[in-house]
Steps between C-alpha positions, in 0.01 A plus 500: 500500500624846407388754764424859381582704816510871574745635764318746746617700784266514803495823698318541824239775498311682771149362529209734560367255750569140631266361232655677209558257206563763222809414305670750280690422176610680186300509176808335337488200747117488472539460121796267513329262730202502265256546789240658275209698630470319830566721807429226760814282514592197719869504604645169600836475692608149636180333576300804593265704272368850583237683284600861416402790290741624239566872461733605211720805584816671367791304649793279407405249234587184687370608849209381696389687807339278755349655818710408801209299657496267194862428530451414859197288403725311267719426803797686363729742689422859400763587233538532122514182297572385159279210367423328179134538379253315285150612426234228474218653292241225567497567884608872477802399723849659512728235639827624668779279594673275535486456875764225570550328838808284561425223741791387722552379857615722784410559857166696494586754766384857392826701467652757274789420275442122498767291335403220258819287538652370175256669273495850668713676227283317244183635644644848475594427134144400429359810665721730296413309182131521549519864620681581169258308279182579697333302774520427872708244671494361852617202699297291739493182709195284442415502866428873478325492157218762490631657819848623453773531235826709441572758244817682437516882566815707549701183520297335777248228488198630679199299630158591354158345423546477127266426214431146377752428234423428130765225509722326753862388447584218725847523660446291814831347604366181681361190322370382845310827542313442168368171646358653811119507538507875555659558170266272317219702650659817373526344157129415516422862577701621198292268273179651648629857424617376161842654560774323281810384669803383297789275580242357734745236664835338497536234243596139600811369327317177422190677360740701283687182381174329413368795293825544310560123431164485325635738234700301235693803389640546857588147586854520376575794737362348819729299735360156598290539804306276741350528841763403760520146628764259616440307172532806286827609680647156410392533143596863445841479668606206286384666179610850561769491770401840619131568609319781686232469755263799512189580715201533260393805711855655549633821377806723509729204479414371846510128609653368181718191531770399247607132501796399282656164418879555506580133419350161598367503854655858564240780520484862607197704591454865565200707621444859414429541876879494545797554260669193653545195283440175696709212358388136556790253455537178316281204605199720595176409300242716342265376766722674761511809278123499512494478878748792512275711269165403638521731826563801277171450299285582817211289358462728209432394139815505303583439134826335380647653190772413251837681580636711224865605421421858446758771382662686784627857548841498656436155635166615666168344415291718252162513356279762333183671631258617226219732635187484276177700529166508334465792258204726427429276198486195740821359365810411702811726463848497652570792732853396615761225475784459738770239574497394865841403646496288812704610807817303578432164639123508388350284237191713461511846345211674670553860607347408840800249546776760422481476116589797286387597156668608174415546135403178344685551167820578695467189712432278197774649303756400757418127461351461151653775291335803358317359196365191687412722797274719302316196334459328835360810655234528229392136545498563879257783459279309263481211751405738785215656293372148405515391858312817628226443236457132610494579874287807453238297308485192726532645849181596681428861571662802317881498441672821399860444593741203503866462578638223270839338611699343217840329499751429213703179516866460395384380151300824463171322549222708668313362795187630681564498863209668674207734484422757770168684536630743747859577371746697714492893488847555617669814377873473397545833308303813421300527818243759442461420138169361370586162340321353195352229727333750725354679195370174366331414840322837500393462140358159579314634816358789282372242243337285762362807689324644191383165381319425834141630535459721811252390760161664510435712811 
């Protein structure tokens, strides 16, 4: 869908009385919006609609003067705003937006200048992005939904009872929290209110594997994978010599185990919980390896995956993170690609585990050469887009953002390692700069917000 939106500046006006709902706009804006002869106009912001009377006056072409009481009724702090606008002729409604709520988890204690942990700077980035484009952004915890949220003003996040959003972006950090009954009740409330939420939940590694392995064109890029068991450990270690055990609900490289057969009856295993390599000497069986590994699993469901000999960067493990976003035309596009270099002693490259990032072409060039590096990067990007399309089409709910992790082995073969529905938002450089990924998120929010019909009062 291609949206036809008009940027509008909202200016608070002095009402003649508390029940004043006379809205002033320029003749140019009146004509541009194609309002026609109707002077009674419904104005919708977030999920609230107020009936007003239009008065055309001489003023700036893109301005709309709303009485201060109307801005208060819309549950907005009293100040000037920039919004996108769309006139819906069939209902004589001017829709302003988008109002975007970012859902995350934090201690719901009313305070000024709250800090949102690992996504704090990212929240500021989204605020500046939507302010520049037109719209309103806030952050909330689901426990306080409808009661309190936080908006940024003068560098501080301030608590306020803010309007219902047009769309919600889910950045909850905890898989366990998404399984709580209170969260499920919150989700049911959103369905009743018809408020779209995207990146609705964390993805299971096994769920992702099943979806991708059903696509014939992707099979050659997927490492062999099964649900973990003692039998599959025996099968995989004999076949591949190195295997990885990963929790299906894990993230950020946590709780991953690497088991390697050095030679007959001589094994090593390493957990991402520690950088120490535990060596098990000759004469120790795989059954004993299984007993050593089992306590680390904590009764979680794990997958076992074929180990890969991936290219390294100065002897450090390396993979590639491709960030993909849905575009306004509902197609997936790449907003960033980086090479992730593992910290010394680590076998996972996650930033949360001390990894660093560098330019992908530079990293590939050091191990493949310039010409092959360029060709490999192109295939890598094509694989990421194909993967995003498959996951986005087959996963329940709305998916607007995915982080695709890809590896390249010593023969130059490309492997699909992992798909993340809530990719890291760490900053390495250019703090304060609005990244393409943030712009893509706000554009997707705008599309969802203006496609959704407002509730009738």
